[in-house]
N, C-alpha and C positions, 0 to 999 in steps of 0.2 A: 532481571525483572522478577518480582514476587508473583507467585501463582495467583493470588487474589486479584492483583491488578491485571494479570493476563486474562483471567476469566472475564473481567469487566470489559476489556478491550474486545474480546471475541464476541461477547453478547451484543455489544454496540454494533459490531460489524454485521451480525445477523439481522438486527433491526434495520440498519441503514441500507445494507446491500441486498438482502434477500427478502426484506419486508415480512418476516415471520410474525405470526399471530402472537399476542401477549401470552396466551396459555402455553404455546410451544416454547417461548423463551423462558418462561418460569420452569418448565420441565428441564430444559437444558441447564439452567442455573442450579436446580436441585441435584441433578446428576453430577455436575462438575464440582459442586460444593462437597458432595459425598466423596468424590475422588480426591479432593484436596484434603479432606479430613483423614483419609487413609494415608496420604503422603506425609502429613504434618506430624511426624514423630518427634522432631526436635525443633519446634518453632516454625517460623515462616519457611515456605518452600520456594526455592529459586528455580525457575523453569529450566535454566541451563544445566541443572544437576539431575534432571529427570532422565532415567535411562530405560531402554527397552525392557530390561529385566524387571524394573519396578512396575511398569505398566502391566506386564504379564502376570506379576504377582497379584496385582489388584484384580485382574480378571479371574485368576485362580481362586482368590478369596470369595468372589461373588458366587462362583460355582460351588465352593465348599459350603456356603451358607444356604444353598439350595435355590438360588434365584432362577427364575424361569429364563429359558434361552432368549425369548423375546425381550425380556427386561435387560439381560446382559447385552444383547445386540444393540438396544437403544442407548445404553450407557457407553458402549464402545464407540458408537457413532458420534456421540457428543464429545468424547475424549479425543477421538481421532480428528474430528473437525477442528477442535481448538488447536491441537498440536500442528496440524497442517497449516492453519491460519498463521500461527506464530512463525513457522518456517518461511512461508511465502512472504510475510511482512518483514522477514529478516530479523526478528527478535532473537532467533536461534538459528544455528547453521544446519541442524539435523532434526528430523522428526522421529521421536522414539516409538511411534506407533506404526511405522512403515511396514514392519513384518508381521503385524497382528493377524492379517488375513492371508497374505501371500508374499513370498520373497520377491515376487515380480512387481509388487505395488510400487508406484513411483509418485513423487511429489507432483501435484497438479500445477503446472506453470500456466499462467493466463496467456491467452493468445494475443499477440500484439495487434494493434490496429494498423491498417495501411496508412501511408502518408496522406492519401486522399481522404480517408476517414477522419484523421486528426484535423486536417484542414476544415472539413465539414463541421466538426465539433467546435473548432475555434471560431468559425464564421457564424455559428448558430446563435450566438449571444446578441442581445439587442442593445447596441451601444447608445441608443437614445434614452435608455433608462439607467438610473444610477446603479441598480443592482447588476445590470448587464455589464456596465463598465467594470465593476468589481469582479464579477465572474470571469470576464475576459482576462483581467490581470492575473487572477488565480490560475486559470487554465494555462495561460502562456508561461507563467512561472513554473508550474509543475512539469510541463512538457519541455521547457528550455533546460531545466536543471536536472530532471529525473529525480527530484526530491521525493522523499517519503511524505505521506500526508501529515504525519506528526511534525516533520521538519518545517512544513509550510505553515501549520497552525502555530508553531512555537516561534516563528521568525519575527524579529522585531525590526522596526524601521532603522534603528541605529546600525543594524548589521547589513544594511543594503546601501551600496554606493552606485547610484545610477550614472554618475559621471565616469566611473571606472568600469561600469557594467559588470559588477560582481556582487555576490551575496555570501555572507559568512553563515552557513547553516550548522546547526548543532544536531548531530546524529546520535546513534546508539552509544551508550556509555559516556554521554556528554562530550564526545569527540567532535571537534569542529573542523570544517573544511571550507575552503574558499572555492566557490563555483562560479563559472562565467554566466552572464546573462546575454542572450542574443538580442539583436536589435528590436525584434518584435516584442519581447518581454519587457525591455526597457521602455519602449513607447507605451505599452499597455499600462505599466506601473506609473509612468508620468501622467497619463490620462486619468488614472484612478486616484492618485493622491488627493486632489482637490475634493473628490467625492468622499473619500475616507474622512476628510476633515468635516464634511457636512454630517456624516454619520456620528462622529464624535461630539460635535456641537460644543457646548460649554461644559459637558460632563467630564468625568475622569477619563484620561487617555491611557489605555493599557499598554501602549507602546507597540502593539502588534501591527504588522503590516496588513493582515487581512482581518477585517472586523465586520460585525453584523450591522444592521440598520440602527441598532441600539448602541452601537459603539463598543460592543464587547468582542473579545477575541473569538474568532470562529472556532468551533469544535470540529473534531474529526467527523462526527456524524453529519454535521452541517455540510462539510465539504463533499462527502459521499452523495448527499441528497442533491447538491448543486450540480455535480457532474452527471448524475443520472437524469436530472431534469433537462439539462442542456443536450445530453445524448438523445433523449426522446425527441426533442425539438429538431435535432439534426437528422432524424430519421434512422438513427442507429439503434441497435439492440441495447437498451439501457441496462439489462441484466449482465451484459458482457463488457460494460465499461465501468471502470472504477479508478481511484487514484493510482492504485498499483499497476493497472493496465497502462495508464499513461506513462508511468515510470519505466515499465517494461518496453513500451513502444519507443520511448526516447532512446533507450539503450540499443534496441534492435535496429532502429533507423541509422544510428551512428555507426554500428558495425557494418551495415549494408553500404554506408557512405565511405567506408574505408578506415574508420577509427580503430586504433589498436586497443586490445583488452585492458592493458595497464592504465591507459588514460581513462577508459570508462570505469574501471575499478575505482580510480581516484574520484571521478565525478560522482559516482553513486555512493561512495563511502563504504564499499565492501571491505571487510577485514581479510577475506580470502579471495584469491583470483578464481577459485573453483566456483564460488557463488556467482561471479560475473559471467563465467562461461555458461552456467545454467540459465541465466536470465537473458542471454544474448544469442540465442539460437537463430541463425540466419534462415530466411525463408527458402523453401525448395526452389522457387523461381529465381531468387538471387543467386543461389548456389549454381543453378543451371547457367545463368548469364556469365558468372565468373568462369565456369568450366569452359564454356564456348569461346570466351575471349582469351583465356590464358593457357589452355592445354594445346600442345602442338597438333594433336589429332582431334581436337574438340569440335571443329567445324564440320 
């Protein structure tokens, strides 16, 4: 991914997930643009090529230019926030800013929802309303497949086979994988498709599974907003619920249900099993239950 696109993705997440003020987003954009200009010595920058030494060199340059520590701190916060976002969203496998402050700094992994919380979220939509029917299908799909938000928004109807209960999703690097759809997701999609057709009407059909009331493909920002609105209705902390939290929750619940990491790696589309291990940490309660039931002296 080119750095310019990465910056736009990050700024979109700041608006949708954190609701930052317009002036704050403008400041982030300015700092990240300056960072990009420093990196762009040979054309467009690819985020996978950014190394810790490069980030350190940028900070050193700021100090050499006599920038105030408060200014440097603000710029570092913007850069670190973007790189952490890219790592959590799995655009890259590593965060080159991890050691900027401390060698102990670790990637912030979102906390998984409990099964009861997911059920509450899924039950919070109003199925008597067309938008509620669409939102239910969207949430069921995300939780059933552990798909990334971009994979859901890019999904076309032609890639979904409800009879076979499968979907062909396109992940990072245009890599495709076939994922299973559970019975709840299939039922939700069948209920939603007639509503989708109403949204399309006689206009141009973009082919997308998930569309707006105007018949246009849903954006990432729209999906974030939908999830946060439903989370608030469900009585959950909307700030702690996002598309990636649903993805992480799906993986965590499968691990706790006995699924092996290789299968989850395939489901989530991880290139490396180490990424799967990071995103599927079992809860202390589940670990205790496994210990009690499996260790000879655990009781």
